[in-house]
C-alpha positions as CSV (number, residue, x, y, z in Angstrom):
1,M,-15.7,1.5,-10.2
2,K,-18.6,-1.0,-10.7
3,W,-18.6,-3.0,-7.5
4,I,-22.1,-3.1,-5.9
5,G,-23.6,-6.5,-5.9
6,R,-20.5,-8.4,-6.7
7,R,-18.6,-11.1,-4.6
8,Q,-17.0,-10.0,-1.4
9,S,-13.9,-11.6,0.1
10,D,-14.1,-13.6,3.3
11,N,-10.4,-12.7,4.0
12,V,-11.0,-9.2,5.4
13,E,-11.0,-8.6,9.1
14,D,-12.7,-5.4,10.1
15,R,-11.3,-4.0,13.3
16,R,-12.5,-0.4,12.8
17,G,-15.0,-0.7,15.7
18,M,-12.1,-1.3,18.1
19,S,-10.5,2.0,18.7
20,G,-6.9,2.6,19.4
21,G,-5.7,-0.7,20.6
22,G,-5.1,0.7,24.1
23,K,-3.2,3.8,22.8
24,A,-4.1,7.2,21.6
25,I,-1.7,9.5,19.8
26,V,-1.3,12.9,21.5
27,G,-0.1,15.5,19.0
28,G,2.1,13.7,16.6
29,G,2.4,16.8,14.4
30,F,5.1,17.1,11.8
31,L,7.1,14.0,12.9
32,G,4.0,11.8,12.5
33,I,3.5,13.2,9.0
34,V,7.1,12.5,8.1
35,I,6.7,8.9,9.2
36,L,3.6,8.6,7.1
37,L,5.5,9.9,4.1
38,L,8.4,7.6,4.6
39,S,6.2,4.5,4.7
40,I,3.5,5.4,2.2
41,F,2.7,2.4,0.0
42,G,5.5,0.9,2.0
43,G,5.1,-2.9,1.5
44,D,8.0,-4.7,3.0
45,Q,10.0,-1.5,3.5
46,V,7.6,-0.4,6.2
47,Q,9.3,-2.8,8.6
48,Q,12.5,-0.7,8.9
49,F,10.4,2.2,10.2
50,L,8.3,0.3,12.7
51,P,10.8,0.4,15.6
52,A,11.0,4.2,15.3
53,L,7.2,4.4,14.9
54,E,6.7,2.4,18.1
55,Q,9.2,4.6,19.9
56,L,7.2,7.7,18.7
57,N,4.0,6.1,20.0
58,Q,5.6,5.5,23.4
59,N,6.8,9.1,23.6
60,Q,3.6,10.7,22.3
61,S,0.9,8.4,23.5
62,T,-1.2,8.0,26.6
63,S,-2.8,4.7,27.7
64,Q,-6.5,4.5,27.6
65,P,-9.0,1.6,27.5
66,A,-9.8,0.2,24.1
67,E,-13.3,1.1,23.0
68,S,-15.8,-0.6,20.7
69,R,-18.4,1.1,18.7
70,V,-21.0,0.4,16.0
71,L,-19.8,1.2,12.5
72,T,-21.6,4.0,10.6
73,A,-23.5,3.3,7.4
74,E,-20.7,5.0,5.5
75,E,-18.1,2.8,7.1
76,E,-20.2,-0.3,6.4
77,K,-20.3,0.8,2.7
78,T,-16.5,1.3,2.5
79,G,-16.0,-2.0,4.1
80,A,-18.2,-3.7,1.5
81,F,-16.2,-1.9,-1.2
82,V,-12.9,-3.0,0.1
83,K,-14.1,-6.6,0.4
84,T,-15.2,-6.5,-3.2
85,I,-11.9,-5.2,-4.4
86,F,-10.0,-7.7,-2.3
87,A,-12.2,-10.5,-3.9
88,D,-11.1,-9.1,-7.3
89,T,-7.5,-9.5,-6.4
90,E,-8.1,-13.1,-5.3
91,D,-9.9,-14.0,-8.5
92,I,-7.5,-12.3,-10.8
93,W,-4.3,-13.3,-9.2
94,G,-5.6,-16.9,-8.9
95,K,-6.2,-16.8,-12.7
96,I,-2.8,-15.3,-13.4
97,F,-1.0,-17.8,-11.3
98,Q,-3.0,-20.6,-12.9
99,E,-2.0,-19.4,-16.3
100,N,1.6,-19.6,-15.2
101,N,1.2,-23.1,-13.7
102,M,1.4,-21.9,-10.1
103,Q,-1.0,-22.0,-7.1
104,Y,-2.0,-18.7,-5.6
105,Q,-2.0,-18.3,-1.8
106,E,-4.5,-15.7,-0.8
107,P,-3.4,-13.0,1.7
108,K,-5.7,-11.4,4.3
109,M,-6.6,-7.8,5.0
110,V,-7.1,-6.0,8.2
111,L,-9.0,-2.7,8.4
112,F,-8.2,-0.7,11.5
113,T,-8.5,2.6,13.1
114,D,-5.6,4.5,14.8
115,A,-3.4,1.5,15.8
116,V,-2.8,-2.2,15.1
117,E,-0.6,-5.1,16.1
118,T,1.0,-7.1,13.3
119,A,3.6,-9.8,12.9
120,C,5.9,-7.0,11.8
121,G,5.4,-5.0,15.0
122,S,3.1,-2.3,16.2
123,A,1.8,0.4,13.8
124,T,-0.5,3.4,13.8
125,S,-2.4,5.1,11.0
126,A,0.7,7.2,10.5
127,S,2.4,4.2,8.9
128,G,0.0,4.4,5.9
129,P,-1.3,1.3,4.1
130,F,1.3,-1.6,4.2
131,Y,1.8,-5.3,3.7
132,C,3.4,-7.4,6.4
133,P,5.1,-10.5,5.0
134,G,5.3,-12.0,8.5
135,D,1.6,-12.7,8.6
136,Q,0.9,-12.1,4.8
137,K,-1.7,-9.4,5.6
138,V,-2.5,-6.1,4.1
139,Y,-3.2,-3.4,6.7
140,L,-5.3,-0.4,5.9
141,D,-6.6,2.6,7.8
142,F,-9.0,4.8,5.8
143,A,-7.6,8.0,7.3
144,F,-4.8,7.6,4.8
145,F,-7.1,8.5,1.9
146,Q,-8.1,11.8,3.4
147,E,-4.4,12.5,3.8
148,L,-3.9,11.5,0.2
149,Q,-6.3,14.3,-0.9
150,T,-5.8,17.0,1.6
151,K,-2.0,16.9,2.1
152,F,-0.8,15.4,-1.2
153,G,-3.2,16.8,-3.7
154,A,-4.5,13.5,-5.1
155,K,-7.9,13.5,-6.9
156,G,-9.3,10.8,-4.7
157,G,-12.2,8.5,-5.7
158,D,-12.9,4.8,-5.2
159,F,-10.3,3.7,-7.6
160,A,-7.5,5.5,-5.7
161,V,-8.4,3.0,-2.9
162,A,-8.4,0.1,-5.3
163,Y,-5.0,1.1,-6.6
164,V,-3.6,1.2,-3.1
165,I,-5.0,-2.2,-2.3
166,A,-3.7,-3.6,-5.6
167,H,-0.2,-2.2,-4.9
168,E,-0.1,-3.8,-1.4
169,V,-1.3,-7.1,-2.8
170,G,1.6,-6.6,-5.3
171,H,4.0,-6.9,-2.4
172,H,2.3,-10.2,-1.5
173,I,2.9,-11.4,-5.0
174,Q,6.6,-10.5,-4.5
175,T,6.6,-12.5,-1.3
176,L,5.1,-15.6,-3.0
177,L,7.5,-15.4,-5.9
178,G,10.6,-14.9,-3.6
179,T,11.4,-11.4,-5.0
180,S,11.2,-9.6,-1.7
181,E,13.6,-12.1,0.0
182,K,16.0,-11.7,-2.9
183,V,16.0,-8.0,-2.6
184,R,16.6,-8.1,1.2
185,Q,19.6,-10.4,0.5
186,L,20.9,-8.1,-2.2
187,Q,20.6,-5.1,0.1
188,Q,22.9,-6.6,2.7
189,G,26.3,-5.0,2.4
190,K,25.1,-2.3,0.0
191,N,25.5,1.4,0.7
192,E,22.4,3.4,1.3
193,V,22.2,4.7,-2.2
194,E,22.4,1.2,-3.8
195,A,20.0,-0.3,-1.3
196,N,17.5,2.5,-2.0
197,K,17.7,1.7,-5.8
198,L,16.6,-1.9,-5.0
199,S,13.8,-0.6,-2.9
200,V,12.6,1.7,-5.7
201,A,12.6,-1.3,-8.1
202,L,10.6,-3.4,-5.6
203,E,8.0,-0.6,-5.2
204,L,7.7,0.1,-8.9
205,Q,7.2,-3.6,-9.6
206,A,4.3,-3.5,-7.1
207,D,2.9,-0.6,-9.1
208,F,3.3,-2.7,-12.3
209,Y,1.4,-5.5,-10.6
210,A,-1.4,-3.0,-9.7
211,G,-1.6,-2.0,-13.3
212,L,-1.6,-5.7,-14.4
213,W,-4.5,-6.4,-12.0
214,T,-6.4,-3.4,-13.4
215,K,-6.0,-4.7,-17.0
216,Y,-7.6,-8.0,-16.0
217,N,-10.4,-6.1,-14.2
218,Q,-11.1,-3.5,-16.9
219,Q,-14.7,-4.7,-17.4
220,N,-15.5,-3.2,-14.0
221,L,-13.8,0.2,-14.5
222,D,-15.6,3.5,-14.8
223,L,-14.3,6.1,-17.3
224,D,-12.3,8.1,-14.7
225,D,-10.8,5.2,-12.8
226,L,-7.4,5.3,-14.5
227,D,-7.3,9.1,-14.0
228,E,-7.8,8.5,-10.2
229,A,-5.0,5.9,-10.2
230,M,-2.6,8.3,-12.0
231,S,-3.5,11.1,-9.7
232,A,-2.7,8.9,-6.7
233,A,0.6,7.7,-8.2
234,Q,1.5,11.3,-9.0
235,A,0.9,12.4,-5.4
236,V,3.0,9.7,-3.8
237,G,6.1,9.9,-6.0
238,D,9.2,10.5,-3.9
239,D,10.0,13.7,-5.8
240,A,6.5,15.1,-5.3
241,I,6.6,14.3,-1.6
242,Q,10.0,15.7,-1.0
243,S,9.2,18.8,-3.0
244,R,6.1,19.4,-1.0
245,M,7.5,18.6,2.4
246,Q,11.1,19.9,2.3
247,G,11.2,22.2,-0.8
248,Q,14.0,20.2,-2.5
249,V,14.4,16.8,-4.2
250,V,17.2,14.4,-3.2
251,P,17.1,11.5,-5.7
252,E,19.7,9.4,-3.8
253,S,17.2,9.1,-1.0
254,F,14.3,7.8,-3.1
255,T,12.8,4.5,-1.9
256,H,9.6,4.3,-4.0
257,G,10.3,6.1,-7.3
258,T,9.3,9.3,-8.9
259,S,5.8,10.2,-9.8
260,E,6.6,9.6,-13.5
261,Q,8.1,6.2,-12.7
262,R,5.2,5.1,-10.7
263,K,2.7,6.2,-13.4
264,Y,4.9,4.6,-16.1
265,W,5.0,1.2,-14.4
266,F,1.4,1.1,-13.5
267,M,0.5,1.9,-17.1
268,K,3.0,-0.7,-18.4
269,G,1.2,-3.3,-16.4
270,Y,-2.1,-2.1,-17.6
271,K,-1.2,-1.8,-21.3
272,T,0.8,-5.1,-21.6
273,G,-1.3,-7.4,-19.3
274,D,1.8,-9.6,-19.2
275,I,3.4,-10.5,-15.8
276,R,6.7,-11.2,-17.7
277,Q,7.0,-7.5,-18.6
278,G,7.5,-6.4,-15.0
279,D,11.2,-6.7,-14.5
280,T,11.8,-3.3,-13.0
281,F,15.2,-4.4,-11.7
282,A,16.6,-4.8,-15.2
283,E,15.6,-1.3,-16.2
284,M,17.0,0.2,-13.0
285,N,20.6,-0.9,-14.0
């Protein structure tokens, strides 16, 4: 992606030089990976796993003093890249909201290493990237992207990072438009299968918003950027994750959508460039 020399966001807080937040994971193993898979690209849904994640931390952590260190040159570069992508989300969503006679409220982003405190509770890198509606912040640990390639078989690349950020900002859009709150209300009283269907629709809409953002940002794309996004979407489909981790697929337990669904909705956002085409809930019925 073409990003060097462009505007960087002032809404990114880089905490990567502050290690651990007073805790260090000892082991973690398979259980930590499972929690990562459950909450991958989690958006609002990550909140339901945070209590269990905190309990896991208590059981598998040892206290140690928080440490500060100087970021490496590579870390500084990735931070600049993220700030540029986040600035793109601010500019583009500001434009889209203005086109629809609305005022965009910019979220913030926190880059962290190992562990972080949020308005939604404590989290570690095992929670994957997520958006917390309580403080309207996107949280990101770059360890996730290594996992995306080594454990889930994604192609990687800078636009895989951009896709993840755009997806999480999509959850912010849902918060601003009231969609997330409506889904939470609809999920009350539903059985697990029906509640999961609503979660899938919410996640697929965030993928649609990521594709829509990409359409508006296409002048900055490189030739292989869409392939990188599709590879990431393929890797984190519920069916792909379940097949890889447990050897079987259970559609009733899906919370984020299949690989094909995630790719379809991203590309629908990209091809249409029209926010009104993102009613994933209507197509789930």
